[in-house]
C-alpha positions as CSV (number, residue, x, y, z in Angstrom):
1,M,24.5,-12.8,-12.4
2,A,21.1,-11.1,-11.6
3,D,19.4,-14.5,-11.6
4,L,21.9,-15.9,-9.1
5,Q,21.4,-12.9,-6.9
6,G,17.6,-13.2,-7.1
7,T,17.8,-16.9,-6.3
8,A,20.1,-16.2,-3.3
9,W,17.8,-13.5,-2.0
10,S,14.7,-15.6,-2.4
11,L,16.3,-18.5,-0.5
12,E,17.6,-16.3,2.3
13,R,14.3,-14.5,2.8
14,F,11.8,-17.3,2.3
15,G,13.6,-20.6,2.0
16,A,12.0,-23.2,-0.3
17,D,8.7,-21.2,-0.2
18,G,10.4,-18.3,-2.1
19,V,9.8,-19.9,-5.5
20,H,6.1,-20.1,-4.9
21,L,5.9,-16.5,-3.9
22,R,7.8,-15.3,-6.9
23,E,5.6,-17.3,-9.3
24,G,2.3,-16.5,-7.5
25,L,2.5,-12.8,-6.6
26,P,1.9,-11.5,-10.2
27,K,-1.2,-13.7,-10.3
28,I,-2.5,-12.3,-7.1
29,L,-1.9,-8.7,-8.2
30,W,-3.7,-9.3,-11.5
31,E,-6.7,-11.0,-9.7
32,C,-7.0,-8.1,-7.3
33,H,-6.6,-5.5,-10.0
34,S,-9.2,-7.1,-12.2
35,G,-11.7,-7.5,-9.4
36,M,-11.3,-3.9,-8.1
37,A,-11.4,-2.4,-11.6
38,A,-14.6,-4.3,-12.3
39,A,-16.1,-3.0,-9.1
40,Q,-15.1,0.5,-9.9
41,K,-16.6,0.3,-13.3
42,I,-20.1,-0.6,-12.0
43,A,-20.0,1.7,-9.0
44,P,-22.3,4.7,-9.3
45,V,-19.5,7.2,-8.4
46,E,-17.1,9.3,-10.5
47,S,-14.1,9.1,-8.1
48,H,-11.7,6.2,-7.9
49,G,-12.7,5.6,-4.3
50,V,-13.8,2.0,-4.9
51,Y,-10.5,1.0,-6.7
52,D,-8.5,2.8,-4.0
53,N,-9.4,-0.2,-1.8
54,M,-6.9,-2.2,-3.9
55,W,-4.4,-2.1,-1.0
56,R,-6.8,-4.1,1.1
57,A,-7.6,-6.6,-1.6
58,V,-3.9,-7.3,-2.1
59,H,-3.3,-7.7,1.7
60,D,-6.2,-10.2,1.8
61,G,-5.1,-11.9,-1.4
62,I,-1.6,-12.6,-0.3
63,V,-2.7,-14.1,3.0
64,R,-5.4,-16.2,1.3
65,E,-3.2,-17.5,-1.5
66,F,0.0,-18.3,0.5
67,K,-1.1,-19.1,4.1
68,G,-0.8,-22.8,3.3
69,L,3.0,-22.6,2.6
70,S,5.1,-24.6,5.0
71,S,6.7,-21.6,6.7
72,A,3.8,-19.2,6.4
73,Q,2.2,-17.5,9.4
74,P,-0.7,-15.1,9.1
75,H,-0.4,-12.3,11.6
76,R,-2.6,-9.3,12.6
77,P,-0.4,-6.5,13.9
78,R,-1.5,-4.5,16.9
79,G,-4.1,-1.9,15.8
80,A,-4.4,-3.2,12.3
81,S,-7.7,-4.1,10.5
82,Y,-5.8,-6.4,8.2
83,K,-3.4,-9.3,8.4
84,I,0.1,-9.6,7.0
85,L,1.8,-12.8,6.0
86,I,5.1,-13.9,7.6
87,V,7.0,-16.5,5.6
88,N,10.2,-18.0,7.0
89,G,10.3,-15.3,9.6
90,T,10.1,-12.5,7.0
91,A,7.0,-10.1,6.9
92,I,5.5,-9.4,3.5
93,F,4.0,-5.9,3.2
94,P,2.2,-4.9,0.0
95,L,2.3,-1.2,-1.0
96,R,0.6,0.6,-3.9
97,Y,3.4,3.1,-4.5
98,A,2.0,4.9,-7.6
99,H,-1.1,5.3,-9.8
100,D,0.9,5.6,-13.0
101,A,3.6,3.8,-15.1
102,V,6.3,6.5,-14.8
103,T,6.8,6.8,-11.1
104,K,9.9,5.0,-9.9
105,P,9.8,2.6,-6.9
106,D,12.6,4.7,-5.3
107,D,9.9,7.3,-4.8
108,A,7.6,4.9,-2.9
109,S,6.1,6.4,0.2
110,L,3.7,5.4,2.9
111,G,2.7,9.1,3.2
112,R,4.1,11.8,5.4
113,H,1.9,10.8,8.4
114,V,2.6,7.1,8.7
115,S,0.3,5.3,11.2
116,P,1.8,3.9,14.4
117,T,0.8,0.4,13.2
118,R,2.8,0.7,10.0
119,Q,5.7,2.2,11.9
120,S,5.8,-0.7,14.2
121,I,5.7,-3.2,11.3
122,F,8.6,-1.6,9.5
123,A,10.5,-1.4,12.8
124,G,9.9,-5.1,13.4
125,E,8.3,-4.4,16.7
126,S,5.0,-6.1,16.1
127,L,6.2,-9.1,14.3
128,P,6.0,-12.5,16.1
129,D,8.8,-15.0,16.2
130,P,8.5,-17.8,13.6
131,L,6.2,-20.7,14.8
132,L,8.9,-23.3,14.1
133,P,12.6,-23.1,13.4
134,F,13.2,-23.9,9.7
135,A,16.4,-25.5,8.6
136,D,18.7,-23.7,6.3
137,E,18.0,-24.5,2.7
138,E,20.6,-26.4,0.8
139,I,21.8,-24.9,-2.5
140,V,20.9,-27.2,-5.4
141,E,23.4,-26.0,-8.0
142,S,25.6,-28.3,-10.1
143,D,28.0,-25.4,-11.0
144,T,30.4,-25.0,-8.0
145,A,31.2,-21.4,-8.8
146,A,27.5,-20.5,-9.0
147,A,26.8,-22.2,-5.7
148,E,29.7,-20.3,-4.1
149,Q,28.3,-17.0,-5.5
150,I,24.8,-17.8,-4.3
151,E,26.2,-18.4,-0.8
152,Q,28.1,-15.2,-0.9
153,Y,25.0,-13.2,-1.8
154,R,23.0,-15.0,0.9
155,Q,25.5,-13.9,3.5
156,E,25.1,-10.3,2.4
157,F,21.3,-10.5,2.5
158,R,21.5,-12.2,5.9
159,D,23.2,-9.2,7.3
160,I,20.4,-6.9,6.0
161,A,17.6,-9.2,7.3
162,S,19.1,-9.2,10.8
163,E,18.4,-5.5,10.9
164,H,15.1,-5.4,9.1
165,P,13.0,-8.5,8.3
166,V,10.4,-6.8,6.0
167,V,9.9,-7.4,2.3
168,V,7.8,-4.9,0.4
169,V,5.7,-5.9,-2.6
170,A,5.4,-2.5,-4.3
171,Y,3.1,-2.1,-7.3
172,A,1.7,0.8,-9.4
173,S,-1.8,0.6,-10.7
174,N,-5.0,2.4,-11.5
175,P,-8.5,1.3,-12.7
176,T,-7.1,1.1,-16.2
177,N,-4.1,-1.0,-15.8
178,L,-1.6,-2.8,-13.5
179,H,1.6,-1.1,-14.6
180,N,4.6,-2.3,-12.6
181,A,5.5,-4.4,-9.6
182,Y,8.6,-5.1,-7.5
183,W,9.6,-6.9,-4.3
184,G,12.6,-6.3,-2.2
185,D,14.0,-5.4,1.2
186,A,12.8,-2.3,3.0
187,K,15.9,-1.3,4.9
188,S,14.3,1.5,6.8
189,L,11.3,3.8,6.9
190,L,12.5,7.4,6.6
191,V,11.0,10.4,8.5
192,D,9.1,11.6,5.4
193,G,7.4,8.2,4.9
194,S,9.6,7.1,2.0
195,L,11.5,3.8,2.0
196,S,15.2,3.0,1.9
197,W,15.5,-0.1,-0.3
198,G,18.0,-2.9,-0.1
199,Y,17.9,-5.6,-2.8
200,R,15.0,-5.2,-5.2
201,E,13.7,-7.3,-8.0
202,R,11.1,-6.5,-10.7
203,L,8.2,-9.0,-10.9
204,E,7.1,-10.2,-14.3
205,L,3.6,-9.0,-14.8
206,D,2.6,-10.9,-17.9
207,R,-1.2,-10.7,-18.1
208,P,-2.6,-14.2,-17.2
209,K,-4.2,-16.2,-20.0
210,P,-8.0,-16.6,-19.7
211,G,-9.2,-20.0,-18.5
212,G,-11.5,-22.3,-20.3
213,R,-11.1,-24.1,-23.6
214,R,-8.7,-22.6,-26.1
215,L,-9.4,-22.6,-29.8
216,R,-7.0,-24.4,-32.0
217,D,-4.8,-22.2,-34.1
218,L,-6.1,-22.6,-37.6
219,A,-2.7,-21.6,-39.0
220,A,-1.1,-24.6,-37.4
221,N,-0.7,-27.5,-39.8
222,D,-1.3,-30.6,-37.8
223,G,-2.2,-32.8,-40.8
224,R,-6.0,-32.7,-40.2
225,P,-8.4,-31.2,-42.7
226,D,-10.5,-28.3,-41.7
227,F,-13.6,-26.6,-43.1
228,T,-11.5,-24.6,-45.6
229,T,-10.0,-27.6,-47.3
230,G,-11.4,-29.9,-50.0
231,V,-13.7,-29.4,-53.0
232,P,-17.0,-27.9,-52.2
233,Q,-19.9,-30.2,-52.9
234,E,-22.2,-29.2,-55.9
235,M,-25.9,-29.0,-55.0
236,P,-28.4,-30.1,-57.7
237,M,-30.4,-27.2,-59.1
238,R,-34.0,-27.6,-60.3
239,P,-36.5,-24.9,-61.4
240,R,-39.1,-24.2,-58.8
241,R,-42.7,-24.9,-59.8
242,S,-45.2,-22.1,-59.6
243,D,-48.5,-22.6,-57.7
244,E,-50.5,-22.8,-61.0
245,Q,-48.2,-25.5,-62.4
246,G,-48.6,-27.4,-59.1
247,K,-52.4,-27.2,-59.3
248,A,-52.4,-28.2,-62.9
249,G,-50.3,-31.2,-62.2
250,E,-52.6,-32.2,-59.4
251,G,-55.6,-32.0,-61.7
252,T,-53.9,-34.1,-64.3
253,S,-53.0,-36.8,-61.9
254,A,-56.5,-37.0,-60.6
């Protein structure tokens, strides 16, 4: 059920580009975290001020990674020093909501004094119209009941989007680790700077595997011998001649 709901939400918000976002966002978060954590480690400061620029790294990373999607439109809001990405008419706004693993996304807040720029983004006032009208995505589902359920979910999400076309990518991190990440509808920005959520989905944050060549698992039996198999070869052992014996031998031969 949850998977059908997530599929419907992704289709309604981002069309065919939704699958690329869902798969790629964890990668972007890990790359930004790793880069900022490394910069913090070598910085000659004791505070976490360097890593605290993680928010900017994620803004830039999302635009850089996904600006080539068919329905993507990078946009710089009025008064902002950063760009946000609009995909299929929906704005994507990253938010570092916590520094630890225990804070819940329901407690996410933009701070008590939210800048006018962020207020306008969450009010939908500074968002441009989509560059092109994108056709509604067809549901590719062999199960008729599942297809009907997806369409029902999409209608519910459509009603929310008509009020507030902003999706928040909320993540919790510090220089030690990237703890949690979610994405979902921000229905409204409350007076105290906290968010009222609509649908929300947890992103899978499996740490990416390192690139490069991978060593073969020695425990795997693929039928090929390795250096631990077979009978070790016996080396011939002969007594070593001393220097005197060597000289005597040389005199005799002469």
